[in-house]
C-alpha positions in Angstrom: 136.3 134.1 -20.8 132.7 133.0 -20.1 131.0 131.7 -23.2 127.7 133.4 -24.1 124.5 131.6 -23.1 122.5 129.5 -25.5 119.2 131.2 -26.1 116.3 128.7 -26.5 112.8 129.9 -27.0 109.4 128.2 -27.2 106.7 128.8 -29.8 104.1 126.1 -28.9 102.9 124.5 -25.7 100.2 122.2 -27.2 98.6 121.1 -30.4 96.4 124.1 -31.2 98.5 126.9 -29.6 98.8 130.3 -31.1 99.6 129.9 -34.8 101.6 133.1 -35.2 103.9 132.5 -32.2 106.7 131.1 -34.4 107.0 134.3 -36.4 106.5 136.4 -33.3 109.5 134.6 -31.6 111.7 134.9 -34.8 111.1 138.6 -35.1 111.0 139.6 -31.5 114.7 139.2 -30.6 117.8 137.1 -30.9 117.6 133.3 -30.5 119.7 130.3 -31.3 117.0 127.6 -31.1 113.2 127.5 -31.1 111.3 124.6 -29.7 107.7 123.6 -30.3 105.9 121.2 -28.0 102.7 119.6 -29.5 102.3 116.3 -27.7 100.2 115.4 -24.7 98.6 112.2 -23.6 95.3 113.1 -25.3 97.2 114.4 -28.4 98.8 111.0 -29.0 95.3 109.5 -29.0 94.0 112.1 -31.5 97.0 111.5 -33.8 96.5 107.7 -33.5 92.9 108.1 -34.7 94.1 110.3 -37.6 96.6 107.5 -38.5 93.8 104.9 -38.6 92.0 106.9 -41.3 95.2 107.8 -43.2 98.5 105.8 -42.6 100.5 108.8 -43.9 99.1 111.0 -41.2 99.9 111.0 -37.5 101.7 114.3 -37.1 100.7 117.8 -36.2 99.7 119.3 -39.5 99.5 122.8 -38.1 103.3 122.8 -37.7 103.6 122.6 -41.5 101.5 125.7 -41.9 103.6 127.6 -39.4 106.9 126.7 -41.0 105.7 127.5 -44.5 105.4 131.1 -43.4 108.6 131.2 -41.4 111.3 128.8 -42.8 112.9 131.6 -44.8 113.1 133.9 -41.8 114.5 131.1 -39.6 117.2 130.3 -42.2 118.1 133.9 -42.6 118.5 134.4 -38.9 120.3 131.0 -38.3 117.7 129.9 -35.8 117.3 126.1 -35.5 113.9 124.6 -34.9 113.4 121.5 -32.7 109.9 120.1 -32.4 108.0 116.9 -31.3 105.3 117.7 -33.8 106.2 114.5 -35.6 104.0 112.7 -33.2 103.4 109.2 -34.5 105.1 109.8 -37.8 108.3 111.9 -37.4 109.7 110.6 -40.7 106.6 111.7 -42.5 106.7 115.2 -41.1 110.4 115.6 -41.8 109.8 114.7 -45.4 106.9 117.1 -45.6 109.1 119.9 -44.2 111.7 119.1 -46.9 109.1 119.4 -49.6 108.0 122.8 -48.2 111.6 124.0 -48.2 112.3 122.7 -51.7 109.1 124.4 -53.0 110.2 127.7 -51.4 113.8 127.3 -52.6 115.3 127.3 -49.1 118.4 125.1 -48.6 117.4 123.3 -45.4 118.8 120.3 -43.6 116.0 118.4 -41.9 116.6 115.4 -39.6 114.4 113.4 -37.4 114.5 111.1 -34.3 112.7 107.7 -34.2 112.5 104.6 -32.2 109.8 105.6 -29.7 107.0 103.7 -31.5 106.4 100.4 -29.6 102.8 99.9 -30.7 103.6 96.6 -32.5 104.8 95.2 -29.1 101.6 96.2 -27.3 98.7 94.4 -29.0 95.4 96.2 -28.5 97.0 99.7 -28.3 96.2 102.4 -30.7 99.6 103.9 -29.9 102.3 102.9 -27.5 105.3 105.2 -27.4 108.4 105.4 -25.2 109.5 108.8 -23.9 112.9 109.3 -25.3 115.6 111.8 -24.1 117.5 114.5 -25.8 120.6 112.8 -27.1 119.1 111.8 -30.4 118.2 115.5 -31.0 121.8 116.4 -30.0 123.2 114.0 -32.7 121.0 115.6 -35.3 122.1 119.1 -34.4 125.8 118.2 -34.2 125.6 116.9 -37.7 124.3 120.3 -38.9 120.5 119.9 -38.9 118.5 123.1 -39.2 115.2 121.4 -38.3 114.9 118.4 -36.0 111.6 116.6 -35.9 110.9 114.0 -33.2 108.1 111.7 -32.1 107.4 111.1 -28.4 110.3 112.5 -26.4 110.0 114.1 -23.0 108.9 117.7 -23.2 112.2 118.8 -21.6 114.2 116.8 -24.2 113.5 119.6 -26.7 115.8 121.8 -24.5 118.3 119.2 -23.2 119.1 118.0 -26.7 120.1 121.5 -28.1 122.0 122.3 -24.8 123.9 119.0 -24.9 124.8 119.6 -28.5 125.9 123.2 -28.0 128.0 122.7 -24.8 129.3 119.2 -25.6 127.6 117.7 -22.5 127.9 113.9 -22.0 125.4 111.5 -20.5 127.3 111.6 -17.2 127.0 115.4 -16.9 124.0 114.9 -14.6 124.0 118.4 -12.9 124.2 120.2 -16.2 121.5 118.1 -17.8 119.3 118.5 -14.8 119.5 122.2 -15.1 118.5 122.0 -18.7 115.6 119.7 -17.8 114.3 122.3 -15.3 114.6 125.0 -18.0 112.8 122.7 -20.5 110.0 122.1 -18.0 109.5 125.8 -17.5 109.5 126.5 -21.3 107.4 123.5 -22.4 103.9 125.0 -21.8 104.7 128.3 -23.5 102.9 131.2 -22.0 102.2 129.5 -18.7 105.7 130.7 -17.8 104.8 134.3 -18.7 101.6 134.9 -16.8 99.2 132.6 -18.5 96.9 130.6 -16.2 98.6 132.3 -13.2 96.9 132.2 -9.8 97.5 135.8 -9.0 96.5 137.3 -12.4 94.0 139.6 -10.8 96.9 141.6 -9.2 98.2 142.6 -12.6 97.1 145.2 -15.1 94.8 143.4 -17.6 96.9 144.7 -20.4 99.8 142.6 -19.2 97.7 139.4 -19.7 95.8 140.1 -22.9 98.4 138.4 -25.1 101.4 137.0 -23.1 104.6 136.6 -25.0 106.3 133.2 -25.3 109.2 132.4 -23.0 112.9 131.8 -23.6 115.7 130.6 -21.5 119.3 131.8 -21.6 121.1 128.5 -20.7 124.7 128.6 -19.5 127.4 125.9 -19.7 127.0 124.9 -16.1 123.2 124.2 -16.6 122.0 127.3 -14.9 119.6 129.6 -16.8 117.6 132.8 -16.8 114.0 132.5 -17.9 112.8 135.6 -19.7 110.9 136.8 -22.8 111.4 139.1 -25.7 111.2 142.8 -24.9 107.9 144.5 -25.6 105.9 141.3 -25.6 102.9 140.8 -23.2 102.8 139.0 -20.0 105.5 139.0 -17.3 108.1 136.7 -15.8 108.7 136.6 -12.1 109.5 134.0 -9.4 105.8 133.2 -9.1 105.2 132.4 -12.7 108.3 130.2 -12.8 107.5 128.5 -9.6 104.0 127.7 -10.8 105.3 126.1 -14.0 108.0 124.1 -12.1 105.2 122.6 -10.0 103.0 121.8 -13.0 102.5 118.1 -13.7 105.4 117.1 -11.4 105.4 115.0 -8.2 108.1 114.7 -5.7 111.6 116.1 -5.3 113.0 113.6 -7.9 111.8 114.5 -11.4 112.8 111.5 -13.5 113.5 111.5 -17.2 115.4 109.3 -19.7 118.6 111.4 -19.6 118.7 112.4 -15.9 116.7 112.6 -12.7 116.5 116.3 -11.8 116.3 117.2 -8.1 113.6 119.8 -8.0 114.3 120.4 -4.3 117.7 121.8 -5.2 116.5 124.5 -7.6 117.0 128.1 -6.4 114.9 130.9 -8.0 115.8 134.6 -7.8 114.5 137.6 -9.6 117.3 138.8 -11.9 115.7 142.0 -13.1 112.4 142.9 -14.8 111.0 139.8 -16.5 114.1 137.7 -15.7 114.3 134.8 -13.2 117.5 133.0 -12.6 117.4 129.2 -11.9 120.6 127.7 -10.4 121.8 125.0 -8.1 119.9 122.2 -9.7 121.4 118.8 -8.9 121.1 115.8 -11.1 121.3 112.1 -10.6 121.5 109.1 -12.9 118.2 108.4 -14.7 116.1 105.4 -13.7 116.8 102.0 -15.3 113.5 102.0 -17.3 111.8 104.2 -19.8 108.2 105.3 -19.5 105.9 104.1 -22.3 102.5 105.8 -22.8 99.9 103.4 -24.1 96.6 104.7 -25.6 93.9 102.1 -26.2 90.2 102.1 -26.9 88.4 101.9 -23.6 84.8 101.5 -24.9 82.0 103.9 -25.7 80.5 106.7 -23.7 77.4 108.9 -23.9 76.1 111.7 -21.8 73.1 113.9 -21.3 72.9 117.0 -19.2 69.4 117.8 -17.9 68.7 121.4 -16.9 66.7 121.8 -13.7 65.3 125.2 -13.1 63.8 127.0 -10.1 62.2 125.2 -7.2 62.6 121.6 -5.9 65.9 120.9 -7.6 66.7 117.9 -5.5 63.2 116.4 -6.2 63.5 117.0 -9.9 66.9 115.3 -10.0 65.5 112.3 -8.0 62.6 112.0 -10.5 64.9 112.0 -13.5 67.1 109.3 -11.9 64.1 107.2 -11.2 62.7 107.5 -14.8 66.1 107.0 -16.5 66.9 104.1 -14.1 64.0 102.1 -15.5 65.4 102.4 -19.0 69.0 101.7 -18.1 68.0 98.6 -16.1 66.9 96.8 -19.3 70.5 96.5 -20.5 72.7 98.1 -17.8 75.8 99.8 -19.0 79.0 98.9 -17.3 79.4 102.3 -15.7 76.7 104.8 -14.8 77.5 108.1 -13.2 75.3 110.9 -12.1 76.5 114.4 -11.0 74.3 117.3 -9.8 76.0 120.7 -10.1 74.1 123.2 -8.0 74.8 126.2 -10.2 71.4 127.6 -9.3 70.8 130.7 -7.1 67.6 131.5 -5.1 65.5 134.3 -6.5 67.8 134.5 -9.5 67.6 137.4 -11.9 68.1 135.2 -15.0 66.8 131.8 -15.9 70.3 130.5 -16.4 71.4 131.5 -12.9 68.2 129.9 -11.6 69.2 126.5 -13.1 71.2 123.5 -11.9 72.8 120.9 -14.2 72.2 117.1 -13.7 74.8 115.2 -15.8 74.5 111.5 -16.7 77.4 109.7 -18.2 77.4 106.1 -19.2 80.2 103.8 -20.4 80.3 100.3 -21.8 82.4 98.2 -24.2 79.2 97.7 -26.3 78.1 100.9 -28.1 74.5 99.7 -28.2 74.3 99.9 -24.4 75.1 103.6 -24.4 73.5 104.6 -27.7 69.8 104.7 -28.5 68.9 103.1 -25.2 70.1 106.2 -23.4 69.2 108.9 -26.0 65.7 107.5 -26.6 64.9 107.2 -22.9 66.1 110.8 -22.3 64.1 112.3 -25.1 60.9 110.4 -24.2 60.9 112.3 -21.0 60.3 115.6 -22.8 56.6 115.7 -22.0 56.6 113.2 -19.1 59.3 114.4 -16.8 59.9 117.3 -14.3 58.4 120.7 -15.0 60.6 122.8 -17.2 62.3 119.8 -18.8 65.1 120.5 -21.3 68.6 119.3 -21.9 71.8 121.2 -22.9 72.1 119.2 -26.1 70.4 116.2 -27.6 72.2 113.0 -26.6 74.0 111.2 -29.5 74.6 107.6 -30.3 77.6 107.2 -28.1 81.3 107.8 -29.0 84.5 105.9 -28.4 86.7 107.0 -25.6 90.4 106.3 -24.9 92.4 105.1 -22.0 95.9 106.1 -21.2 98.2 103.8 -19.3 101.9 103.9 -18.2 104.1 100.9 -18.6 107.9 100.8 -18.2 110.6 99.0 -20.3 114.4 98.8 -19.9 116.3 101.4 -21.9 117.8 98.6 -24.0 114.4 97.6 -25.3 114.1 100.8 -27.3 116.0 101.6 -30.5 116.7 105.3 -30.2 117.9 106.5 -33.6 118.9 109.9 -35.0 118.2 109.9 -38.7 120.4 112.7 -40.1 119.6 115.1 -42.9 121.8 113.0 -45.3 120.1 109.7 -44.4 122.8 108.4 -42.1 121.4 106.6 -39.0 123.1 107.0 -35.6 122.1 104.8 -32.8 121.9 106.5 -29.4 123.2 104.3 -26.7 121.2 103.9 -23.5 122.7 105.5 -20.4 125.6 103.6 -18.7 124.6 104.7 -15.2 121.1 104.3 -13.8 119.7 104.6 -10.4 116.4 103.4 -8.9 114.0 106.1 -7.8 113.8 106.1 -4.1 111.9 108.6 -2.0 114.0 111.5 -0.7 114.3 111.9 3.1 111.6 114.2 4.5 113.1 117.7 4.4 113.3 119.9 7.4 110.3 122.3 7.6 110.5 125.8 8.9 109.4 126.7 12.4 105.6 127.3 12.5 104.4 130.9 13.0 103.5 131.8 16.6 99.8 131.4 17.4 97.7 134.5 16.7 94.3 135.8 15.7 92.8 134.1 12.7 90.2 135.0 10.1 88.1 132.8 7.9 89.2 133.4 4.3 89.9 131.6 1.0 93.2 129.8 1.0 94.1 131.6 -2.3 94.4 134.9 -0.4 97.8 133.5 0.9 99.0 130.8 -1.6 99.1 130.1 -5.3 98.4 126.8 -7.0 98.7 125.1 -10.3 97.4 121.6 -11.1 97.5 119.1 -14.0 97.2 115.5 -15.0 99.4 112.5 -15.4 97.3 109.6 -16.6 94.7 108.9 -14.0 96.5 110.9 -11.4 96.4 114.7 -10.7 99.0 116.9 -9.0 98.3 120.1 -7.2 101.3 122.3 -6.5 100.8 124.9 -3.8 103.3 127.7 -3.1 103.7 130.6 -0.8 105.2 134.0 -1.8 106.7 135.0 1.5 108.7 133.2 4.2 106.0 133.7 6.8 103.3 132.3 4.5 105.5 129.3 3.9 105.9 128.8 7.6 102.1 128.7 7.9 101.5 126.6 4.8 104.0 123.9 5.6 102.2 123.0 8.8 98.7 123.9 7.9 98.1 122.0 4.7 98.7 118.4 5.7 97.4 115.4 3.7 94.4 115.2 6.1 93.6 118.9 5.6 94.0 118.6 1.9 91.4 115.7 1.9 89.0 117.8 3.9 89.3 120.7 1.5 89.1 118.4 -1.6 86.3 115.9 -0.8 86.9 114.0 -4.0 90.3 112.9 -2.6 89.0 111.6 0.7 89.1 107.9 -0.3 92.1 108.2 -2.6 95.8 107.9 -2.0 97.3 111.3 -1.5 101.0 112.0 -1.2 102.5 115.3 0.0 106.0 116.4 -1.3 107.5 119.4 0.5 109.8 121.5 -1.6 111.3 124.1 0.8 113.5 125.9 -1.8 110.4 126.7 -3.7 108.3 127.4 -0.6 105.9 124.8 -2.0 104.0 121.6 -1.4 103.2 119.3 -4.2 100.2 116.9 -3.7 99.7 113.9 -5.9 96.2 112.4 -5.9 96.1 108.9 -7.4 93.1 107.8 -9.4 91.1 111.0 -9.3 91.0 111.2 -13.1 90.0 107.6 -13.6 91.6 106.2 -16.7 92.9 109.5 -17.9 91.8 112.6 -19.8 90.4 110.7 -22.8 88.0 108.7 -20.6 86.5 112.0 -19.2 85.8 110.6 -15.8 85.1 113.9 -14.1 83.9 117.4 -14.8 87.5 118.7 -15.2 89.1 115.7 -16.9 92.7 117.1 -16.9 92.5 118.6 -13.4 93.4 122.0 -14.8 91.3 123.8 -12.2 91.7 121.5 -9.2 94.3 124.0 -7.8 91.9 126.9 -8.2 89.2 124.9 -6.4 91.6 124.4 -3.5 92.4 128.1 -3.4 88.7 128.9 -3.2 88.2 126.8 -0.1 88.0 128.7 3.2 90.4 128.1 6.1 91.3 129.8 9.4 94.2 131.9 8.3 96.5 134.0 10.6 95.5 137.6 10.3 99.1 138.7 10.0 99.2 136.9 6.6 96.1 138.6 5.2 
């Protein structure tokens, strides 16, 4: 007899997500486990700065407010909660949850996972944390924990841990674990799997998108799953929404993690009914021999001023500002000076705002004095001595610190992965016995190109969807087709060279293309486009969230049969 699936839901995709989602998921339908993802590269820096002010801080405080309202309901329904909201202080958050439960009179077993914090081994870092896998979570759940709090684990570990505990999977069960990794990756960003941030949103009834429900996965013992959502909640789940999320912040066919390397090129997606997408066939391989460590450090200080240029002679006005500011900046030059002119202005505009362009100046330096009053004073002094119509979006400040994110790698054995059970016992999680170096997969066979035919100039997004995101200083852009014919066209049309033409910022940067035929998708990784990471704010869109939408807006000669 086939055992029932494990139903795992998500109630948070980032620190600041919808606060009532935990209650919504608990009341919306049956679940076994609820997961909450709070950590991103930038979040770790935010929590590190919190910890500098208060050593007892370092975790997502909003989680405490959420569970205070819902612990009784979760206990009544027998739903276990697994979250990485512990951030830099999982033991502190676990204790805070116990205190809330005691105050409410709820008998709750709270455990936590630790060992990810390697800050002491990385001098100069505000935070340095290894990305742990799911087996510490599994140990906590096997011992009867109702709530498991972690620090920096991979986002997918919030799902692989409960699945491994429930089905009794071992570290060598690579295919099963890989299936759970894929499920976890789909769930981790919450409503992005149910219509949020979706490329083809305009095709839907706006009422579908007003308040998307959070996703859940029905995971089976073989690692396959069905992604769905609670009945009656907003949004929608289809092959497109799941494909978009699978491509989000990934790279090639091998998606490496501490427990397993999942082969994204083996995943098969099928519509399994309304708001139900089945994912099966995922193959897994031994994990790589090293663990990723995310390091956050202070990069220096930055300041910016945005000049508003209105009406005629925009280029001349911009040149004047640069000349005038250049004299002031030359006295004590900052290490990095960047100017960007955004031509948001329109000719003969009906409003002043749409007649205006934005000239953005950003300066960075290890010395705060070089980006502080020197910049702000020079900018303000131009108020009566600059271009006609001078004003700025906001007064420049004194300069603020910015962070830098870096990846380093350490052997599994260098990290003490420990499950701290609800009764205080400590269980060491052994590193994997089998590991395998990450090699590039052979280039997959592409479909035959479509026959030549009449073309029309149109936006690329008329034919393909895209989703983009950040990994440190790199960005990925996943592009997918919804039909076999569109895939036959896309696979041959969007080469690396063509991508660079459409995204000029990538022209001088390393770009790698990863075809994923099972998903009818191409995944592009652009190295260095985000500088030193999101906290450094090196570009207008520092997390590359809209890079894919920019690509979709670019015009190409598209076969008319596809339009």
